[in-house]
C-alpha positions as CSV (number, residue, x, y, z in Angstrom):
1,M,200.8,-34.3,-207.1
2,G,199.7,-37.9,-206.3
3,L,201.9,-39.4,-209.0
4,L,204.9,-37.3,-208.0
5,Q,204.5,-38.5,-204.4
6,D,204.3,-42.1,-205.5
7,I,207.5,-41.7,-207.6
8,K,209.2,-40.5,-204.4
9,V,207.9,-43.5,-202.4
10,M,208.3,-46.3,-204.9
11,P,212.1,-46.5,-204.6
12,H,211.8,-47.2,-200.9
13,M,209.2,-50.0,-201.7
14,L,211.2,-51.5,-204.5
15,L,214.7,-51.2,-202.9
16,P,214.0,-51.3,-199.2
17,R,217.1,-50.8,-197.0
18,V,216.3,-51.9,-193.5
19,G,219.5,-53.6,-192.5
20,K,220.0,-55.3,-189.2
21,G,219.1,-54.3,-185.7
22,S,215.9,-54.2,-183.6
23,H,212.4,-54.2,-185.1
24,A,212.1,-50.5,-184.2
25,E,215.3,-49.7,-186.0
26,R,214.4,-51.6,-189.1
27,L,211.0,-49.8,-189.2
28,E,212.6,-46.4,-188.9
29,R,215.1,-47.0,-191.6
30,F,212.3,-48.2,-194.0
31,Y,209.9,-45.4,-193.4
32,R,212.3,-42.4,-192.7
33,G,212.7,-41.5,-196.3
34,Q,209.0,-42.0,-197.3
35,A,207.1,-40.7,-194.2
36,K,205.8,-37.5,-195.9
37,G,204.5,-39.4,-198.9
38,Y,203.3,-42.4,-197.0
39,D,199.6,-41.5,-196.9
40,E,199.2,-40.7,-200.6
41,Y,200.5,-44.0,-201.8
42,R,198.9,-46.2,-199.1
43,R,195.5,-44.6,-199.8
44,K,195.6,-46.6,-203.1
45,L,196.9,-49.8,-201.5
46,L,195.3,-50.2,-198.1
47,H,191.6,-51.0,-198.7
48,G,188.8,-51.4,-196.2
49,R,190.1,-49.0,-193.5
50,A,187.2,-46.6,-193.8
51,E,184.7,-49.4,-193.5
52,L,186.4,-50.9,-190.4
53,Y,186.6,-47.6,-188.6
54,A,183.1,-46.6,-189.4
55,G,181.6,-50.0,-188.4
56,I,183.3,-51.0,-185.2
57,P,181.0,-50.5,-182.1
58,L,182.0,-47.3,-180.2
59,P,180.4,-46.4,-176.8
60,A,180.4,-42.7,-175.7
61,G,183.5,-41.8,-173.7
62,A,185.5,-44.6,-175.3
63,V,189.2,-45.2,-175.0
64,W,190.5,-46.2,-178.4
65,I,194.0,-47.6,-179.0
66,D,195.2,-47.7,-182.7
67,M,198.1,-50.1,-182.7
68,G,200.7,-49.4,-185.4
69,G,198.7,-46.3,-186.2
70,G,201.7,-44.6,-188.0
71,T,200.8,-41.2,-189.5
72,G,197.4,-41.0,-187.8
73,S,195.5,-41.1,-191.1
74,N,193.3,-43.8,-189.7
75,I,191.7,-41.4,-187.3
76,E,190.4,-39.3,-190.2
77,Q,188.3,-42.4,-191.1
78,L,186.4,-41.9,-187.9
79,G,184.8,-38.6,-188.9
80,D,182.4,-37.2,-186.3
81,R,182.7,-40.5,-184.3
82,R,186.0,-39.3,-183.0
83,E,184.1,-36.9,-180.7
84,L,182.6,-39.9,-178.9
85,C,186.0,-40.9,-177.6
86,R,187.5,-39.7,-174.3
87,S,190.9,-40.7,-175.5
88,I,192.5,-41.9,-178.7
89,Q,196.1,-43.1,-178.7
90,I,198.1,-43.7,-181.9
91,V,200.7,-46.2,-180.9
92,D,203.7,-46.9,-183.1
93,L,207.4,-47.7,-183.0
94,C,208.5,-45.4,-185.8
95,P,209.4,-41.8,-184.9
96,S,209.2,-40.6,-188.5
97,L,205.6,-41.7,-188.9
98,L,204.6,-40.4,-185.5
99,R,206.0,-36.9,-186.4
100,V,203.5,-36.9,-189.3
101,A,200.8,-38.0,-186.9
102,E,201.6,-35.1,-184.5
103,E,201.5,-32.7,-187.3
104,R,198.1,-34.1,-188.3
105,I,196.8,-33.8,-184.7
106,R,197.9,-30.1,-184.6
107,R,196.4,-29.3,-188.0
108,H,193.0,-30.8,-187.1
109,G,193.0,-29.5,-183.5
110,W,192.3,-33.0,-182.1
111,R,192.3,-32.5,-178.3
112,N,191.5,-36.1,-177.5
113,V,194.2,-37.7,-179.7
114,E,197.8,-38.3,-178.9
115,A,200.7,-40.0,-180.7
116,V,202.7,-42.5,-178.5
117,L,206.1,-44.0,-179.3
118,A,205.7,-47.5,-177.9
119,D,205.7,-51.2,-178.6
120,A,202.3,-52.9,-179.3
121,L,203.5,-56.0,-177.4
122,A,203.9,-54.1,-174.1
123,Y,201.8,-50.9,-174.3
124,E,199.9,-50.0,-171.2
125,P,197.3,-47.3,-171.8
126,P,197.5,-44.7,-169.1
127,S,193.8,-43.9,-169.4
128,G,192.8,-47.4,-168.2
129,P,191.2,-50.4,-170.0
130,A,190.4,-49.7,-173.7
131,D,187.0,-50.0,-175.3
132,V,188.5,-50.4,-178.8
133,V,191.8,-51.7,-180.1
134,T,192.5,-51.6,-183.8
135,F,195.3,-52.9,-186.1
136,S,195.1,-51.4,-189.6
137,Y,197.7,-53.2,-191.8
138,S,200.0,-53.4,-188.9
139,L,199.7,-57.1,-187.8
140,T,201.6,-58.2,-190.9
141,M,204.5,-55.9,-189.9
142,I,204.7,-57.2,-186.3
143,P,207.0,-60.3,-186.2
144,E,205.2,-61.7,-183.0
145,W,201.8,-60.7,-184.2
146,F,200.1,-63.3,-181.9
147,R,201.6,-61.5,-178.9
148,A,200.1,-58.2,-180.2
149,I,196.7,-59.9,-180.3
150,D,197.2,-61.3,-176.8
151,R,198.2,-57.8,-175.6
152,A,195.0,-56.4,-177.1
153,I,193.0,-58.9,-175.1
154,E,194.8,-57.8,-171.9
155,I,194.2,-54.1,-172.3
156,L,190.6,-54.4,-173.5
157,R,187.7,-54.2,-171.0
158,P,185.3,-57.2,-171.0
159,G,182.9,-56.6,-173.9
160,G,185.4,-54.3,-175.7
161,H,186.1,-54.7,-179.4
162,I,189.1,-55.4,-181.6
163,G,189.1,-54.4,-185.2
164,V,191.7,-55.6,-187.8
165,V,192.1,-55.0,-191.5
166,D,195.1,-56.5,-193.2
167,F,196.5,-58.5,-196.1
168,T,196.1,-62.2,-196.0
169,V,196.3,-65.6,-197.7
170,S,194.2,-68.5,-196.9
171,R,195.2,-71.9,-195.5
172,K,195.5,-74.6,-198.1
173,W,192.3,-76.1,-196.7
174,P,190.3,-73.3,-195.1
175,P,187.1,-74.0,-193.1
176,P,183.8,-74.4,-195.0
177,G,182.4,-71.2,-196.4
178,R,185.8,-69.4,-196.3
179,T,187.8,-68.1,-199.3
180,R,190.4,-70.6,-200.7
181,H,193.2,-68.9,-202.6
182,S,195.0,-70.6,-205.4
183,R,198.4,-72.2,-205.0
184,F,199.9,-69.3,-207.0
185,E,198.4,-66.7,-204.7
186,R,199.5,-68.6,-201.6
187,I,203.1,-68.4,-202.9
188,Y,203.1,-65.1,-204.8
189,W,201.6,-62.7,-202.3
190,P,203.6,-63.7,-199.3
191,L,206.8,-63.5,-201.3
192,S,205.8,-60.2,-202.9
193,F,205.0,-58.4,-199.6
194,A,207.9,-60.0,-197.7
195,W,210.2,-57.9,-199.9
196,D,209.1,-54.9,-197.8
197,N,209.0,-56.9,-194.5
198,V,205.2,-57.3,-194.6
199,F,204.5,-61.0,-193.7
200,L,201.2,-62.4,-194.7
201,S,199.9,-65.3,-192.6
202,P,197.0,-67.8,-193.1
203,D,196.8,-67.9,-189.3
204,H,195.6,-64.4,-188.5
205,L,191.9,-65.0,-188.8
206,P,191.9,-68.4,-187.1
207,Y,193.8,-67.0,-184.1
208,L,191.5,-63.9,-183.9
209,E,188.5,-66.2,-183.9
210,S,190.0,-68.4,-181.2
211,R,190.5,-65.4,-178.9
212,F,187.4,-63.3,-179.6
213,E,183.7,-63.6,-180.1
214,T,183.4,-63.0,-183.9
215,V,181.2,-60.0,-184.8
216,R,182.1,-59.7,-188.4
217,I,184.5,-61.2,-191.0
218,E,184.9,-60.0,-194.6
219,E,187.4,-61.5,-197.1
220,R,188.0,-59.3,-200.1
221,R,190.5,-58.2,-202.7
222,G,191.9,-54.8,-203.5
223,K,193.9,-53.3,-206.3
224,V,197.7,-52.9,-205.9
225,P,198.9,-49.7,-207.5
226,Y,200.9,-50.1,-210.7
227,L,200.6,-53.9,-210.8
228,F,198.4,-54.0,-213.9
229,G,195.1,-54.9,-212.3
230,L,196.4,-57.4,-209.7
231,E,194.3,-57.5,-206.6
232,A,195.7,-58.5,-203.2
233,P,193.5,-60.4,-200.7
234,Y,192.7,-58.7,-197.5
235,Y,190.2,-59.2,-194.6
236,I,188.2,-57.2,-192.2
237,F,187.6,-58.6,-188.7
238,I,185.7,-57.3,-185.8
239,G,185.6,-59.2,-182.5
240,R,184.4,-58.8,-179.0
241,K,186.3,-59.7,-175.8
242,P,184.2,-62.2,-173.9
243,A,182.5,-60.7,-170.9
């Protein structure tokens, strides 16, 4: 079943047809034909999500905003921690992915989770300041990703936490102690992912560190399905909004 789903998804990855229009329109055109098989393929590609969602600090009665949360599969990574939350909002611009999220919410009977069609750059949580904001492989798909981070700061309460897991490449000369990717990797991975409008940036981590108190940084690699053992670099970041 997994292979059959991947076969259905791969043409959308290899021959993306997004055309012109707004960012929301391009997302919908890209994901509309693959929404139902999205989770099966991405489970092999998007590494580190379970670790991020299990490790981010979570107070009782928390408001959690999952920016670019798509199909809602990220919420399954929370396990029993979901019950600690007063409200979880899955925010995304793509109606096709959110329909899958709504179906998942009904299937699990999650009463504290809702799917919201909205822009991460302007979203205002109706339940008040958030305790947690997460971006799981969504920053690289937001053209003005720095504004999305700024918006996260605005809606987080003082002392609240941001969690990000995403693909990355290093700067040519990263700070001491950080991973330095080869010239080949710094050229190959951005070009490869840009084919699907996923834009890797060496500036994500430096910008996150400049805006938040760093709680945790991990720089890793994860296998890319059907690419003969190639491993794409990714990072996990947890930060705290200064009080």
